[in-house]
N, C-alpha and C positions, 0 to 999 in steps of 0.2 A: 538186681543188676543195674537198674536205672539210677537208683540213688548212689550206687557205687561209681557210676560214670561221672555224675556231677561232683561227687566227693573227690575223685581223681583229678578233675580239672582244677579244683581249688588247692588240693595238696600239691600238685605240680607247680602251681603258681607260687605257693608258699616256699617250696624248696628252691625254685628259681630266684625268688626275691632274696632269700637268705644267702644264696651264692653271689648274687649280683652286688648287693649293697656294700659288703666289705671291699670287694674288688674296685668299685667305683671310688670309694673313699681313699684308696691307696694311690690314685692317679688323678689328682684334682687339676693339675696344670695342663695336661695334654688334651687337646680337642681334635677330633677327626676333621679333616678338610671337607668331608661329605656333609658335615653339619651345616656348612655355609653354602651348599650347592645352590646356585641361582639367586643368591640374596645380595642386597646392597651392603655396603660396608657397615652402615648403622644397624641393619638387621643382623648381620653376621656377629657384630659385637654383642647384641642382645642374646643370641642363642649360645654364644661362647660363655657369657656370664651365667646363663641358665645352667649350662652343663657343669660349671664349677660350683654353683650354688646347690645343684641337685646332689652332688657328691657329699655335701655337708648336712643334708637333711638327717635329723635324728628321730623324728616322729611325725606322724600325720594321721588324721581321720580320713577314711575313704568311703566312697559309695561307688558301686559299679553295677553295670548291666552286661550281660553276655547273651548272645544268641547265635545259633548256627543251624543251617538247614541244608538238606539235600533234596532236590526236586527233579522230576522227570526221569529219575533212575528206575522207578517201578515199572516203566515200560520195557526195561531190559531185565531187571531182577525184581520179581513181584514182591511188593511189600517193603521195598528198600527205602522209599522216601521217608524222611523223618525230620523233625525239628526239635531243638532243645533251647530253652531259655532259662536264665537265672539272674537273680539280682541279690545284692548283698551290701552290707555295710559293716564297719568296725573300725579298728585302730591298728596302727603299726608303729613299732619303735625299735631302735637298734642301739645297743651300747657297744661302741667300737672297742672299748677296753676289754670286753669279754669275748669279742669275736676275733679269733686267730685262725691261722691255717690249720692248726691241729684241732681247734674247736669251732668250726665255721658256723654252728647254729646256736652257740651258747648265749650270744647277746641279742638274739632276734626274738621279738614278741609280736604276735599278730592275732587279731580276732576277726572272724567273719560270721555274721548272722545271715544265713543263706536260705533263699526260697527258689525253687526250681520247678520247671514243667517240661515234660517230654511228650511229644506227639509222634506216634508211629502207627504201624499197621495194627497194633494191639489197642489203640485208643490213646487217651490222655492220662498221664500219671503226674501227680504233683507231690511235692514234699518240702519240708522245712527242716533245717538242722543248724548246728553251730559248730564251727571249727575254730580251734585256738592253738597257738604256738607259744610256749613259754618254757624257760629253763631247759632248752634243748630237746623238748618233747613236743609232739603233736597230740592234741586232744580232740575227741569227737563226742558230741552230746547226742544221746539216743533220743529222738523226737517223741518216742512213745513213753519211755520211762523217766526221762529227764536225767538219767545217770550218765556220768562221763567215763570214757575209757581213753587211755593214752598209750603212746609208744614213743621210743626215742627216734628223732629225725635221723640220727646216725644209723639206726637199725633199718629204717625205710630206705636210706641211701644204699645200704649193703644188700638189700633184697629188691632189685629192680622188677622182679616178677610180680611183686605186690602192686607196683604202680603200672599196671597194664590192664587192658580191657579187651574182650573178644570182639572182632570185627570181621565178618565174612570168613569165620573159621581161623582167623589169624589173631594172635595176641599182640596188640599194638603197644609198644613200650612207651608209655607216657613220659617216663623219666628222661628217655633219650631225646624225645621231641622237645621237652622243656629245656634241656641242656643246649640244644641247637638254638632255640629262641633266645636263651640268655646270652649266648655268644653274640648274636645279632644286636641285642640290647646293649651289651658292653661297648660295642662299636659306637652306638648312638650316644652313649653316655660320655664319650670322649677318650676311650682307651685306644692306644695305637698298637701297631705290631701286626703280625699275620694271624688272622683268625681262620680257623678251619672247622668244617663240619663234615665228619666222616671222610676226611682227606681232601675235601674241596676247599680251595682258598676263597673264603667268603668275601674278603676285601676285593679280590680280583673280579668276582661276580658283580659286586656293587658298582664297579666302574665300567661295565659293559656299556658302550655308547648307546644312548637313547633309552636305557633301562630305567634310570631314575630321573625325576625332575622335582623341583620344589618351588612353591609359590607362597607368597604372603597373602592371606585372605583378609577380609575386613575385620577390624578389631571387634571384640565382644567383651561384655562385662560378666565375670564369673564371681559370684559371692561378694559383690561390691568392689571387685578388683578389675581394673581395665586390663585386658590381655591382648597381646599380639598373637595372631593365629597363623601357624605355618603348616602347610600340607605337603608331605612327601607322597608322590605317586610312583609306584613301580609297575611297569608294563611287563606282564608275565610272558606274553608272546615274543617280545623283543629279546628277553633273556633266553628263552628256550630255543630260539632260532639262531643264536650266536654259535658259530662253529666250535669255539673253545669250550663253551658250556656243554654242547652236545657231546664233545669228546670226553669231558669230565664225567658226565652222567653215564656214558657208555662204560667208561672204566670203572665207575662206582658199581654199576649193575653187574659187570663181569666179576668184580671182586666179591660182591654180595652173593652171587650165584654159587660160589665155591664155599660159602660159609657152612659150618656144621649146624648152624641154627636154622631150623625149618622155617620159622617166621621170616627170617632175613631172606631165605631163598625164594619164598613166595612173593615177597615185596619186590625182589629183584626182577621177577617175571612180570608183575603187574605194573610197576612204576613206569617203565619206558612207554608202555601203551598209553597210560594216562597222560604223561607229560607231552607225548607227541601230539596229542589232540587238545591240549589245554591252552587257554588264553585268559584274558581278563586283567584285573588290576588289584594291587594291594596298596592301600592308602593309610599312612600314619599321620595323624594331625595332632599338633601340640598347641596348647594355649599357655603362653608365657606372660607372667605379669610384667607390665611395662615399668612399674615402680619397684617391685621387689625382685624381679628377675627369677621368680620361682615357677615351676610347673603347676598349673591349677587344673588342667584336664588333659587327658590323652585318649585318643580314639583310634582304634585299629579297625579298618574295613577291608574285607576280602570278598571279591566277586569274581569267581572263576568258572566260566562255562567250559565243559569238556565235551566236544563234539566227536563221538566215536564213528560217525558216518554210517550208522546202522539204519536199516529200513525195516518197517513192520512187514507182516506177512502179505499185506496187499500192496507193498511197494512204496508206502508213504514214508518219507524220512522221519526218523524219531528225533525230536528236539534235543539239543545238547543237555547233558546233565548240568544242573545249576548248583554250584557250591557257594554258599554265602556264610559270612561270619562277621559279627560286630562285637567289639569289646570296648566299652566306654568306662573310664576311670576318672573320678573327680577326687581331688585332694583338698583338704581344708585343715584348719588348726595346725598348720605346719610348724614343727618344732615346739609345740605347746600341748601335745597330746599325752595323756597318761598311758604308760605301757600296760598291756594286758598281763594278768597274773595267772598262776596255776589254779584251776578250778578246785573247789573243796570236794573232797570225797572221791576224787578220780582214781580209777583202777588202772595200773600199768599192765599191758599185755605185750607179747612178742609182736614184731612187725607183721608177721603172717596172719595174725588174728585181728589186726586193727580195723581194716576197712570192711564195710558191710558186703556180704556176698550176694545179697538180694535186697530188694526194696520196692 
């Protein structure tokens, strides 16, 4: 189950990237006003140029690290504290001539050599594997046998139950979470219009006064390229205390509570409690080349304490549950990377048999 969780994180990322890249390429000229929030005219011009250049990227090599943890929760639910970390590298390429609305995955190629570790109440578990996308299929290498099995991305998209994992007795739909994240990323890449996530106007949320701010940090050198560094910070507490947001979340919870899906009903019950007591920040930092106007590094940091106001049996307040996440992605060899290809000897299986059930 633990290898399945790590695999899901990466598969969700692959599906999200496959959906995002064609959409970004179709809208090179438009740039969201939020991209220039708090910046000087010259800095604004640089990030606009970067948004346009990003939509033209055809290939790159990547290195990434991912970590997430839940702490202090075991004082409420025994054994709940856990941490996961992963690191990987590989290549990405897209052929826009093959990527259409009817075949959204045909032109996408991506490889990830993945190492991961999970620490929880059962101890530490580590593992290595390789994920690959080519010719409209996703492939997974068995770390024990070295054999490859694959399935179609279209099949995975048609079976969202495959892209889910159990959490407190609830099946969490990883695919839906990725779709929401992709919608947010499309905004950042320069697309305009009304973005919605489960009926909530994302653009309206992003414009809540005091929620977002952006600053330019000190320049850094990445892979020999001087980069301008821009950090977006979102204040979760400001967003959740906004009356319009509270109304939207209440409406969303009420609607979800009448769903026929038991998972959605349970989330409708839990979500308002968690959000009512959540605070913290989400920071998205971008490293943009001052000469080439290309993205060279992206870092997402989330630090969200949830204070449920619970006391222990002796009356001592229980510290807030700490939710933390970091995702760091470095890009290199932009537009000069060879596309990954279908692995030799791979066996194709139905989507329901693709992901490991244990690990």
